[in-house]
Backbone as CSV, one residue per row, in Angstrom:
resi,resn,N_x,N_y,N_z,CA_x,CA_y,CA_z,C_x,C_y,C_z
1,MET,30.102,128.259,-117.095,30.477,129.556,-116.246,31.443,129.757,-115.741
2,ALA,31.941,128.988,-114.786,33.085,129.089,-113.995,34.341,129.028,-115.115
3,GLU,34.258,128.366,-116.123,35.465,128.740,-116.934,35.406,130.294,-117.676
4,ALA,34.403,130.536,-117.896,34.356,131.943,-118.592,34.936,132.920,-117.408
5,SER,34.386,132.873,-116.018,35.196,133.630,-114.997,36.303,134.245,-114.874
6,LEU,37.027,132.717,-115.199,38.380,132.624,-115.141,38.991,132.795,-116.030
7,ASP,38.497,133.119,-117.862,39.068,133.525,-118.758,38.787,135.210,-118.476
8,ILE,37.993,135.952,-118.350,37.820,137.224,-117.947,38.916,137.817,-116.837
9,ALA,38.901,137.056,-115.947,40.038,137.242,-114.836,41.282,137.248,-114.996
10,GLU,41.664,135.983,-116.228,42.723,136.071,-116.867,43.125,137.203,-117.181
11,GLN,42.117,137.626,-118.493,42.566,138.562,-119.772,42.352,139.846,-118.525
12,VAL,41.838,139.713,-118.088,41.922,141.498,-116.882,43.553,141.271,-116.145
13,ALA,44.194,140.352,-115.986,45.008,140.338,-115.201,45.872,140.518,-115.927
14,ARG,46.052,139.752,-117.463,46.818,139.948,-118.387,46.918,141.646,-118.861
15,VAL,45.413,142.031,-119.050,45.622,143.945,-119.293,46.486,144.562,-118.214
16,LEU,45.689,144.379,-116.873,46.878,144.995,-115.793,48.502,144.576,-115.734
17,ARG,48.791,143.673,-115.931,50.197,143.884,-115.926,50.831,144.503,-117.452
18,SER,49.973,144.257,-118.295,50.457,144.951,-119.592,50.536,146.585,-118.884
19,GLN,49.415,146.825,-118.414,48.997,148.782,-118.084,50.696,148.933,-117.394
20,GLU,50.814,147.600,-116.315,51.833,147.843,-115.674,53.022,148.233,-116.242
21,GLU,53.508,146.825,-117.199,54.745,147.011,-117.858,54.973,148.267,-118.334
22,THR,54.032,149.099,-119.118,53.466,150.160,-119.949,53.806,151.144,-119.001
23,GLN,53.493,151.310,-117.850,53.964,152.268,-116.975,55.272,152.668,-116.715
24,LYS,55.528,151.122,-116.235,56.941,151.282,-115.822,58.026,152.041,-116.772
25,PHE,57.162,151.290,-118.560,58.012,151.655,-119.467,58.331,153.187,-119.829
26,VAL,57.264,154.078,-119.979,56.789,155.212,-120.029,57.828,155.863,-118.484
27,SER,57.653,154.996,-117.215,58.617,156.081,-116.233,60.309,155.851,-116.614
28,GLU,60.715,155.147,-117.139,61.712,154.621,-117.192,62.435,155.779,-118.683
29,GLN,61.129,155.700,-119.791,61.514,156.808,-120.395,61.502,157.973,-120.352
30,ARG,60.818,158.279,-119.374,60.458,159.750,-118.891,62.391,160.221,-118.193
31,LYS,62.441,159.615,-117.208,63.774,159.204,-116.414,65.016,159.748,-117.961
32,LEU,64.928,158.712,-118.215,65.963,159.118,-120.041,65.760,160.049,-120.463
33,MET,64.954,160.761,-120.806,64.517,162.062,-121.244,65.088,162.936,-120.486
34,ALA,64.877,162.822,-119.042,65.444,163.991,-118.388,66.498,164.331,-117.682
35,GLU,67.583,162.874,-118.344,68.925,162.703,-117.829,69.560,162.893,-119.030
36,GLU,69.136,163.097,-120.276,69.105,163.285,-121.811,69.037,164.909,-121.552
37,ALA,68.184,165.523,-121.113,67.552,167.077,-121.263,69.217,168.014,-120.212
38,LYS,69.556,167.388,-119.128,70.325,167.659,-118.387,72.091,167.216,-118.825
39,LEU,72.405,166.247,-119.848,73.247,166.258,-120.327,73.326,167.159,-121.799
40,ASN,72.593,167.584,-122.339,72.322,168.041,-123.061,72.891,170.037,-122.875
41,ALA,72.292,169.925,-121.712,72.221,171.318,-120.805,73.457,171.556,-120.294
42,GLU,74.247,170.245,-119.980,75.576,170.463,-119.648,76.592,170.546,-121.023
43,ALA,76.176,169.749,-122.082,77.119,170.146,-123.106,76.975,171.268,-123.968
44,ALA,75.614,171.977,-123.575,75.612,173.414,-124.376,77.061,174.423,-123.341
45,LYS,76.508,174.146,-122.294,77.438,175.064,-121.365,79.177,174.650,-121.630
46,LEU,79.346,173.436,-121.662,80.708,173.317,-122.303,80.737,173.851,-123.757
47,ILE,80.050,173.414,-124.501,80.597,174.369,-126.022,80.594,176.195,-125.397
48,ARG,79.857,176.530,-124.630,79.898,177.711,-124.601,80.823,178.080,-123.809
49,GLU,81.589,177.175,-123.036,82.726,177.582,-122.378,84.518,177.262,-123.585
50,GLU,83.717,176.713,-124.376,85.103,176.309,-125.271,85.033,177.270,-126.143
51,LEU,83.978,178.088,-126.634,83.865,179.245,-127.847,85.022,180.327,-126.976
52,LYS,84.325,180.599,-125.629,84.986,181.285,-124.779,86.217,181.298,-124.989
53,LEU,86.876,180.309,-124.398,88.269,179.884,-124.336,89.255,180.091,-125.883
54,GLY,88.046,180.172,-126.800,88.800,179.799,-128.368,88.914,181.121,-128.778
55,ALA,88.006,182.374,-128.239,88.186,183.358,-128.595,89.098,184.157,-127.552
56,GLU,89.534,183.637,-126.318,90.477,184.038,-125.404,92.047,183.491,-126.199
57,THR,91.743,182.653,-126.477,93.416,182.134,-127.001,93.525,182.870,-128.911
58,ALA,92.558,183.214,-129.288,92.850,184.484,-129.992,93.620,185.326,-130.057
59,LYS,92.919,186.122,-128.724,93.132,187.048,-128.397,95.156,187.064,-128.017
60,LEU,95.125,186.172,-127.003,96.049,186.189,-126.596,97.536,185.842,-127.878
61,ARG,96.648,185.279,-129.102,97.733,184.649,-130.286,97.870,186.261,-130.759
62,ARG,97.002,187.032,-131.120,97.137,188.665,-131.666,97.573,189.542,-130.498
63,ASP,97.901,189.528,-129.409,98.641,190.249,-128.593,99.792,189.858,-128.800
64,ARG,100.620,188.480,-128.598,101.757,187.820,-128.894,102.364,188.511,-130.411
65,GLU,101.283,188.303,-131.086,101.817,188.751,-132.662,102.329,190.290,-132.620
66,LEU,101.316,191.394,-132.262,101.211,192.877,-131.739,102.465,192.772,-130.906
67,SER,103.031,192.219,-129.844,104.149,192.542,-128.947,105.105,192.677,-129.615
68,LEU,105.660,191.602,-130.852,106.636,191.869,-131.957,107.047,193.322,-132.221
69,TRP,105.828,193.858,-132.965,105.643,195.244,-133.306,106.132,196.091,-132.546
70,GLN,105.380,195.805,-131.251,105.712,197.188,-129.951,107.000,196.979,-129.569
71,VAL,107.546,195.906,-129.525,109.215,195.835,-128.778,109.779,196.911,-130.148
72,MET,109.609,196.244,-131.529,110.786,197.092,-132.116,109.837,198.146,-132.800
73,ILE,109.160,198.714,-132.501,108.707,200.833,-132.682,109.383,201.059,-130.753
74,ALA,109.331,200.778,-129.959,109.844,201.088,-128.838,111.053,201.400,-128.887
75,GLY,111.934,199.868,-129.601,113.438,200.119,-129.989,113.435,201.115,-131.271
76,MET,113.217,201.504,-131.743,113.414,202.663,-132.933,112.898,203.585,-131.817
77,ALA,112.118,204.086,-131.138,111.921,205.251,-130.647,112.946,205.685,-129.751
78,ALA,113.779,204.230,-128.990,114.873,204.501,-128.216,115.724,204.795,-128.995
79,GLY,115.925,204.294,-129.587,117.266,204.565,-130.748,117.315,206.398,-131.089
80,ALA,115.931,206.263,-131.556,116.227,207.961,-131.957,116.116,208.687,-131.150
81,ALA,115.445,208.388,-129.822,115.995,209.727,-128.994,116.984,209.684,-128.222
82,PHE,117.959,207.753,-128.200,119.610,208.415,-128.047,120.177,209.307,-129.218
83,PHE,119.709,208.830,-130.602,120.104,209.753,-131.541,119.978,211.342,-131.007
84,GLY,118.752,211.431,-130.851,118.687,213.094,-130.542,119.127,213.597,-129.190
85,ALA,119.092,212.737,-128.381,120.166,212.930,-127.334,121.747,213.161,-127.631
86,GLY,122.339,212.130,-128.001,123.792,212.597,-128.646,123.574,213.857,-129.878
87,ALA,122.866,214.270,-130.064,122.697,215.329,-131.394,122.559,216.430,-130.091
88,ALA,121.900,216.601,-129.214,122.017,217.755,-128.685,123.485,217.725,-127.574
89,PHE,124.047,217.044,-127.340,125.269,217.010,-126.470,126.102,216.980,-127.149
90,MET,126.489,216.800,-128.444,127.792,217.372,-129.795,127.275,218.826,-129.842
91,LYS,125.918,219.405,-130.074,125.839,220.463,-130.155,126.120,221.409,-129.514
92,LEU,126.019,221.276,-127.898,126.477,221.912,-126.612,127.751,221.732,-126.648
93,LEU,128.814,220.653,-126.559,130.129,220.385,-127.024,130.927,221.350,-127.751
94,PHE,130.345,221.314,-128.819,130.991,221.396,-130.672,129.989,222.237,-130.885
95,PRO,129.504,223.630,-130.716,128.603,224.374,-131.126,129.252,225.213,-132.472
């Protein structure tokens, strides 16, 4: 009889240890899942920032390409203005 109660006590102790280990494992897994969720949120934030920077880069590239055209058109307008001013000046001097 004493042997049976020792056997039962040993089995109960083993079950309790197993439950404790399981709880530890579950707790660790929950902690890891929370950390993973935090890292995923940070990664999503970095991806949004990267997309924003990519859009800004594209805008700056487009602006840089258009600035050459702006300089050329402004130069032509200035040339036309000088030509018109010269023609008007010549008309004043030599009617």
